[in-house]
C-alpha positions in Angstrom: 132.2 56.2 106.5 131.4 55.8 102.8 128.5 53.3 103.5 126.8 55.7 105.9 126.9 58.6 103.5 125.8 56.3 100.6 122.6 55.4 102.3 122.1 58.8 103.8 122.4 60.2 100.3 119.6 58.1 99.1 117.3 58.4 102.2 117.9 61.9 103.6 120.4 64.1 101.8 119.2 64.6 98.2 119.6 68.3 98.3 123.3 68.0 99.0 124.0 65.3 96.4 127.4 65.6 94.7 128.7 68.2 97.2 131.5 67.7 99.6 130.6 66.6 103.1 133.2 69.0 104.3 132.4 72.5 105.4 132.8 75.2 102.8 135.7 77.4 103.8 135.0 81.0 104.5 136.4 83.6 102.1 140.0 84.2 103.0 142.1 87.2 102.1 145.3 86.5 100.2 148.2 85.3 102.3 151.3 87.5 101.7 153.8 86.1 104.3 154.4 83.0 106.4 153.4 84.9 109.5 150.0 85.5 107.9 149.8 81.9 106.9 150.4 80.7 110.5 147.6 83.0 111.7 145.2 81.7 109.0 146.1 78.1 109.9 145.1 78.8 113.5 141.8 80.2 112.4 141.0 77.2 110.3 142.0 74.8 113.1 139.6 76.6 115.5 136.8 77.0 113.0 136.9 73.3 112.1 137.3 72.0 115.7 140.5 70.3 114.9 142.7 69.4 117.9 146.0 69.8 116.1 147.5 70.6 112.7 151.1 70.6 111.6 152.3 72.2 108.4 155.7 72.2 106.7 156.8 74.1 103.5 159.9 73.6 101.3 160.9 76.5 98.9 164.0 76.7 96.8 166.6 78.9 98.3 164.8 79.3 101.6 165.0 77.4 104.9 162.3 74.8 105.5 159.3 76.3 107.4 157.3 74.4 110.0 154.3 75.4 112.0 152.5 73.5 114.7 149.0 74.6 115.8 147.0 73.0 118.6 147.5 69.9 120.7 148.5 66.3 120.3 146.2 65.0 123.0 143.1 66.6 124.3 143.1 65.0 127.7 146.7 65.7 128.6 146.8 69.0 126.6 150.2 68.2 125.2 151.1 70.7 122.5 152.2 69.7 119.1 155.9 69.8 118.4 158.3 68.9 115.7 158.8 65.4 117.1 155.1 64.4 116.9 154.3 61.5 114.6 151.1 61.5 112.5 149.4 58.7 110.6 149.5 59.6 107.0 147.1 57.2 105.4 147.3 56.8 101.6 150.4 59.0 101.3 152.0 55.6 102.0 151.1 54.6 98.4 153.8 56.9 97.1 156.5 54.6 98.6 154.9 51.5 97.0 155.0 53.1 93.6 158.5 54.4 94.0 159.7 51.0 95.2 158.5 49.3 92.1 159.9 52.1 89.9 163.2 51.6 91.6 163.2 47.9 91.0 162.3 48.5 87.4 165.2 50.9 87.0 167.5 48.2 88.4 166.2 45.7 85.8 164.5 43.4 88.3 161.0 43.7 86.8 158.9 45.7 84.4 155.7 47.6 85.2 154.3 45.8 82.1 154.9 42.4 83.7 151.8 40.3 84.3 150.7 40.1 87.9 149.7 36.5 87.3 153.2 35.6 86.3 155.0 37.5 89.1 152.6 36.4 91.9 150.5 33.4 90.8 149.6 32.7 94.4 147.6 35.9 94.6 144.0 35.2 93.8 142.1 37.6 91.5 139.7 37.3 88.6 140.2 39.2 85.3 137.6 38.0 82.7 139.8 39.6 80.0 143.1 38.0 81.2 143.8 36.2 77.9 143.7 39.4 75.8 144.0 42.2 78.4 146.1 40.8 81.2 146.4 42.6 84.5 149.8 44.2 84.7 151.8 45.8 87.6 151.2 49.3 86.2 147.4 48.7 86.5 147.9 48.3 90.3 149.6 51.6 90.5 147.3 53.8 88.3 144.1 52.4 89.8 142.9 50.8 86.5 142.7 47.2 87.7 138.9 47.5 87.8 138.8 45.9 91.3 136.1 46.7 93.8 136.8 48.9 96.8 137.9 46.7 99.8 135.0 45.2 101.6 134.4 45.6 105.3 135.5 42.1 106.1 138.8 42.8 104.4 139.5 45.7 106.7 138.5 44.2 110.0 141.4 43.3 112.3 142.6 39.8 111.7 145.0 39.9 114.6 145.9 42.0 117.6 149.4 42.3 116.1 150.6 43.2 112.5 150.0 40.5 109.9 152.0 39.7 106.8 150.9 41.1 103.5 150.2 37.6 102.1 147.9 36.8 105.0 146.0 40.0 104.5 145.6 39.2 100.8 144.4 35.7 101.4 141.8 36.7 104.0 139.2 37.9 101.5 140.1 37.9 97.8 136.5 38.3 96.6 136.8 42.1 95.9 139.6 41.4 93.4 137.4 41.0 90.4 138.1 43.2 87.4 134.8 44.9 86.5 136.2 46.2 83.2 139.2 45.6 81.1 142.4 46.6 83.0 143.6 50.0 81.7 140.2 50.9 80.2 138.9 52.8 83.2 140.2 54.2 86.4 138.7 53.9 89.9 140.7 54.5 93.1 141.6 51.2 94.7 143.6 50.3 97.9 144.0 46.6 97.3 146.1 47.1 94.1 148.8 48.8 96.1 148.8 46.0 98.7 149.4 43.5 95.9 152.1 45.8 94.5 153.8 45.8 97.9 153.7 42.0 98.0 155.4 41.9 94.6 158.2 44.1 96.1 158.6 41.4 98.7 158.6 38.6 96.1 161.3 40.4 94.0 163.5 41.5 96.9 163.1 38.6 99.3 162.5 40.9 102.2 159.6 42.5 104.0 158.2 45.5 102.2 158.6 47.7 105.2 162.3 46.7 105.5 162.9 47.4 101.8 161.3 50.9 102.1 163.4 51.6 105.2 166.6 50.6 103.6 165.9 52.2 100.2 164.2 55.4 101.2 163.9 56.2 104.9 167.6 55.6 105.7 169.1 57.5 102.7 166.7 60.4 103.3 167.4 60.4 107.1 163.7 59.7 107.8 164.5 58.3 111.2 161.1 58.9 112.7 159.1 57.1 110.0 157.7 53.6 110.0 154.7 51.3 109.7 154.3 49.8 113.1 153.2 50.7 116.6 156.8 50.9 117.8 158.2 52.4 121.0 159.3 55.5 119.1 155.8 56.0 117.7 154.1 55.3 121.0 156.2 58.0 122.7 155.7 60.7 120.1 152.4 59.9 118.3 149.5 62.4 118.2 146.2 61.0 119.4 143.5 60.6 116.7 140.0 61.8 117.2 136.5 61.3 115.8 134.0 63.8 117.3 136.6 64.4 120.1 136.6 60.7 120.9 140.1 59.3 121.0 140.6 56.4 118.5 142.7 53.3 119.3 145.7 52.4 117.1 144.6 50.0 114.4 147.1 47.6 112.8 145.8 48.0 109.2 145.6 44.9 107.0 146.6 47.1 104.1 149.5 48.5 106.1 151.8 49.1 103.0 149.0 51.1 101.3 147.9 53.2 104.3 149.8 52.6 107.5 152.7 55.1 107.3 153.6 57.0 110.5 156.0 60.0 110.2 156.8 63.5 111.4 156.4 66.6 109.4 160.2 67.0 109.3 160.7 63.5 107.9 158.1 64.1 105.2 159.6 67.5 104.3 162.8 65.6 103.6 160.9 63.2 101.3 159.1 66.1 99.6 162.5 67.9 99.0 163.8 64.7 97.4 160.7 64.7 95.0 161.2 68.4 94.3 164.9 68.2 93.4 164.3 65.6 90.7 168.1 64.9 90.5 169.7 61.6 89.8 170.7 60.2 93.2 171.8 56.9 94.8 168.1 56.3 95.5 166.6 56.6 92.0 167.3 58.4 88.8 165.6 61.5 87.5 163.6 59.6 84.9 162.0 57.6 87.7 160.7 60.7 89.4 159.3 61.9 86.1 157.5 58.6 85.5 156.3 58.6 89.0 154.1 61.6 88.7 152.8 61.3 85.1 149.7 59.4 84.0 150.7 56.2 82.2 149.5 52.7 81.5 145.9 53.5 80.7 144.0 53.8 77.4 143.3 57.4 78.3 146.9 58.2 78.9 148.0 56.5 75.7 145.5 58.7 73.8 146.9 61.9 75.4 145.0 62.5 78.7 147.5 64.2 80.9 145.3 65.2 83.8 144.7 62.1 85.8 146.2 59.6 88.2 150.0 59.2 88.0 151.7 56.2 89.6 150.9 56.8 93.3 150.3 60.5 92.5 147.3 62.7 92.3 147.1 65.9 90.3 146.1 69.2 91.8 146.4 72.8 90.6 146.4 76.4 91.8 146.7 79.7 89.9 147.4 77.8 86.7 150.2 75.7 88.2 150.1 71.9 88.2 150.7 70.3 91.6 151.5 66.6 92.3 151.2 64.6 95.5 148.7 62.5 97.5 146.0 62.8 100.1 145.8 60.5 103.1 143.0 59.7 105.5 142.4 57.2 108.3 139.8 57.2 111.0 140.8 60.2 113.0 143.7 61.3 110.7 144.1 63.3 107.5 147.1 64.6 105.6 148.4 65.9 102.3 151.8 66.0 100.6 152.0 68.3 97.6 155.0 69.2 95.4 156.0 70.9 92.2 159.5 70.2 90.8 159.3 72.9 88.1 159.0 75.7 90.7 160.9 73.9 93.5 158.4 73.9 96.3 156.5 71.4 98.4 154.4 71.2 101.5 153.0 68.7 104.0 149.9 69.1 106.1 148.7 66.7 108.8 145.9 66.7 111.3 144.6 64.4 114.1 141.0 64.3 113.0 138.9 64.1 109.8 137.7 67.7 109.7 138.1 69.8 106.5 141.1 71.6 108.0 143.7 69.9 105.8 141.9 70.6 102.6 141.3 74.2 103.6 144.9 74.7 104.6 146.0 73.1 101.3 143.9 75.7 99.5 145.7 78.5 101.4 149.2 77.2 101.0 148.9 76.3 97.4 147.7 79.8 96.5 150.3 81.4 98.6 153.1 79.5 97.0 151.8 80.0 93.4 150.4 83.6 93.5 153.6 85.1 92.1 154.1 82.6 89.3 153.3 83.9 85.8 151.8 81.2 83.6 150.9 81.5 79.9 147.3 81.9 78.9 145.8 78.6 77.6 144.6 79.1 74.0 142.6 76.9 71.7 144.7 74.9 69.3 142.0 74.1 66.8 138.4 75.0 65.8 135.5 73.3 67.5 134.1 70.7 65.1 130.6 69.3 64.7 132.0 66.1 66.1 133.0 68.0 69.2 129.5 69.5 69.5 128.0 66.1 69.3 129.7 65.3 72.6 127.3 67.7 74.3 124.8 66.0 76.6 124.3 64.2 80.0 126.8 61.8 81.4 127.0 59.3 84.3 130.0 57.8 86.1 130.9 54.4 84.5 133.7 53.6 86.9 132.5 53.7 90.5 135.0 53.0 93.2 132.6 50.6 94.9 130.1 48.4 93.1 127.9 48.1 96.2 127.8 51.8 96.9 128.1 53.0 93.3 125.0 55.2 93.7 127.2 57.7 95.6 129.1 58.6 92.4 126.4 57.9 89.8 123.3 59.6 91.2 124.6 63.0 90.3 125.0 63.3 86.5 127.4 65.5 84.6 126.5 67.9 81.8 128.9 68.7 78.9 128.2 71.7 76.7 130.4 72.2 73.7 129.8 75.4 71.8 131.6 77.5 69.1 133.2 79.9 71.6 132.7 78.3 75.0 132.7 74.7 76.3 132.0 73.6 79.9 131.5 70.6 82.0 129.9 70.4 85.4 128.0 68.1 87.8 124.3 68.8 88.1 124.9 70.1 91.6 127.9 70.6 93.8 130.4 72.8 91.8 130.6 75.5 89.2 131.2 74.8 85.5 134.8 73.9 84.5 135.9 75.7 81.3 137.4 73.5 78.5 139.7 74.6 75.7 140.2 72.6 72.5 143.6 70.9 72.3 145.6 70.0 69.2 143.9 66.7 68.7 140.3 65.6 69.6 140.3 66.5 73.3 140.0 69.5 75.5 142.5 71.1 77.8 142.1 72.5 81.4 141.6 76.2 81.0 144.4 77.2 83.5 147.1 74.6 83.5 146.8 73.6 79.8 146.8 69.8 80.3 144.5 67.7 78.3 141.6 66.9 80.7 138.9 65.5 78.5 138.9 62.9 75.6 136.0 61.4 73.7 135.4 57.6 73.8 133.8 55.9 70.8 132.6 52.4 70.5 133.7 51.1 73.9 132.2 48.1 75.6 129.8 50.5 77.4 129.0 52.8 74.5 130.0 56.4 73.8 131.5 58.4 76.6 134.3 60.6 77.7 137.4 60.4 79.8 137.3 63.4 82.1 140.3 63.6 84.4 140.4 60.3 86.3 136.7 59.7 85.6 135.1 57.6 82.9 131.7 59.0 82.0 129.1 57.3 79.8 126.7 59.3 77.7 123.0 59.0 78.6 119.7 60.7 78.0 118.2 63.4 80.3 115.6 61.1 81.7 118.1 58.4 82.8 120.5 61.1 84.0 118.0 63.0 86.2 115.5 60.3 87.3 117.4 58.8 90.2 118.1 62.2 91.8 114.5 63.3 91.2 113.3 60.2 92.9 115.4 61.0 96.0 114.3 64.6 96.0 110.6 63.6 95.6 110.9 61.1 98.5 112.6 63.7 100.8 109.9 66.3 100.1 107.1 63.8 100.7 108.8 62.4 103.9 109.3 65.9 105.4 105.8 67.1 104.6 104.3 63.8 106.0 106.1 64.3 109.3 104.8 67.8 109.5 101.3 66.7 108.8 101.6 64.0 111.3 102.2 66.6 114.0 98.8 68.0 113.2 96.6 64.9 112.7 98.1 62.7 115.4 97.2 65.0 118.3 93.7 65.4 116.8 93.4 61.6 116.8 94.8 61.1 120.3 92.9 63.9 122.1 89.9 64.9 120.0 89.1 61.6 118.4 88.0 63.5 115.3 89.9 61.1 113.0 88.9 57.5 112.4 91.2 54.5 113.0 91.0 53.6 109.3 92.2 57.1 108.3 95.0 56.9 110.8 96.0 53.5 109.3 95.8 54.9 105.8 98.2 57.6 106.7 100.5 55.5 108.9 101.5 52.7 106.6 103.8 54.9 104.4 105.2 56.5 107.6 106.2 53.0 108.7 108.6 52.9 105.7 110.1 56.2 106.9 110.5 54.9 110.4 112.3 51.8 109.1 114.6 54.1 107.0 115.4 56.2 110.0 116.2 53.3 112.2 118.4 51.8 109.5 120.3 55.1 109.2 120.7 55.3 113.0 122.3 51.8 113.0 124.6 52.9 110.2 125.6 56.0 112.1 126.4 54.0 115.2 128.5 51.6 113.1 130.5 54.4 111.4 131.0 56.3 114.6 132.3 53.3 116.5 136.1 52.8 116.9 135.4 49.2 115.9 133.6 50.1 112.7 135.3 47.4 110.5 134.8 44.7 113.1 131.1 45.5 113.5 130.3 46.0 109.8 132.6 43.2 108.6 131.0 40.6 110.9 127.5 39.3 111.5 126.7 41.5 114.4 123.5 43.0 115.9 124.0 46.3 114.1 125.0 44.8 110.7 122.0 42.4 110.9 119.7 45.3 111.7 120.9 47.2 108.6 120.3 44.0 106.6 116.8 43.6 108.0 116.0 47.3 107.8 116.9 47.6 104.1 114.7 44.6 103.4 112.0 46.0 105.7 111.9 49.3 103.8 111.2 47.4 100.5 108.5 45.2 102.1 106.8 48.1 103.9 106.9 50.2 100.7 105.1 47.4 98.7 102.7 46.7 101.6 101.8 50.4 101.7 100.9 50.4 98.1 98.5 47.5 98.7 97.0 49.2 101.8 96.6 52.5 99.8 94.7 50.6 97.1 92.7 48.6 99.7 91.6 51.8 101.5 91.2 53.9 98.5 87.4 54.4 99.0 87.8 55.9 102.5 85.7 59.0 103.0 88.6 61.4 103.5 89.3 64.8 101.9 91.0 64.7 98.5 94.2 66.5 99.7 94.9 63.9 102.4 94.2 61.1 99.9 96.5 62.5 97.2 99.3 63.4 99.6 99.3 59.9 101.1 99.2 58.4 97.6 102.2 60.4 96.5 104.1 59.6 99.7 103.3 55.9 99.2 104.5 56.2 95.6 107.7 57.9 96.6 108.5 55.1 99.1 108.0 52.5 96.3 110.1 54.5 93.8 113.0 54.9 96.3 112.8 51.2 97.2 113.1 50.3 93.5 116.0 52.7 93.1 117.8 51.1 96.2 117.0 47.6 94.9 118.4 48.3 91.5 121.6 49.6 93.1 122.0 46.5 95.4 121.2 48.4 98.6 118.2 46.2 99.6 119.2 43.3 101.7 122.5 45.0 102.3 125.0 42.6 103.9 127.8 44.8 105.2 129.8 41.7 106.2 129.8 40.1 102.7 
């Protein structure tokens, strides 16, 4: 649904820019027992209108705990049970990374091998290949620079599962490195699909077969797989969007997001990650490499808070947590683990509500509340060079080039002082406290990992690495102007609609307003009407079970979005001309100035959309 929210952000939702689209969880009293935890899970499920949620917890020296809340199918009212299989989305990536690490441990490849050498048949374009070649590790740490998969890459190519090579050959155009591999990080699904294909090339067997033989079978994960099998069909939970049941989709990027499993199976996998012992599966050093940031310039310079190899980094009560989130249409999940304190947990739900993230917050704080962690202290004095980092920053590594405005419209502000340093987005979250580390960076104030590093003289100018983000320094005007344009447009649009409810009845029933005055006021409203129609089309697309097919093809709705985005620009320009042409109309000054400002806001927004590639938007490209 990223495209819908991208346009909505620009056209309607400026006041909520940079905030989560999820509901904000209510204040929750501390959880002191598993019984209290189960009650809180029920409350979250009901509050978020989630049909069903399953949770499992692993703790050293204690039996595994599992809790099922709600139902697997709304129509049949089948309750969730331990045999129910969920779709786990991007948690699948953990098995891709582990497969390659296992092959490296066996001496069959190196993560530093060039992708072009290992798989020359895979089409991609890296303008820096001669000096900065794309390597396997860049596929796993999201530093390839590739664009987010396009809609036509994700639409079903067949009613049955297709081979990885066929999926990769279908639409290679997104595999263009937008920056030097390893220099910046942006989450990317396609890299893991290519990585899975390399597993097939090295082993000579299907990726799914390799994972089953190397991980599922040794870990007794007998209810896990990647296909719509008889076992899955009999035990799968139904997936829902707005209580509408979703059909099973055979994902083209199956290896990167198509895993089906039970909570019990995933707890077995989580326990394997927590133990970190050398086993017949992989050695201890593999599991250590698995979760740590590596293979990027930032990691080489000391950044330790960022993407691992198929791992995200989380934290609670000063304790670092590792794992991955997963999301598909109608499904969401998380797997979190900490080998140091020997605990892990898995959460899965059969819709896309914020239930999983809210339960994650509860469970993580419950499991870490008794852990004593050392206070994070400064390791050096703040220098003038540090203070010079203060200023405004914008995201220089958007996940999608087409919808980059989603992550760039809200700027970040870094303030470095003698006694206190903070960084925060303009809106959306509170300041994060930074502590000077031993070198030139800053540590997270609770877990003590280096989270921020300065960048000097890069290809895009001065900036910072902040966690997995690459931020470029900018001035206050450049930082705030896009957001101000959107806010200005929203205010003018809302006020114009309110005024229309006054003057339109007067025109229709009292005839006290001339036709020319109505035309003067109506032209900028035409732009608003076109914007609303375009948003409605996008909403219908993103709500459809066939979203990828509709958006990834030349369909009625995708064409309407294309025409609507063009129409907004044309109508905005035409409104300016009409405003100038009718400038001498004998109307009151307030009406004239308000209409002029509304017309100007349409033009400014159209220019902003045009500069971000959202005019003439071809979803199918």
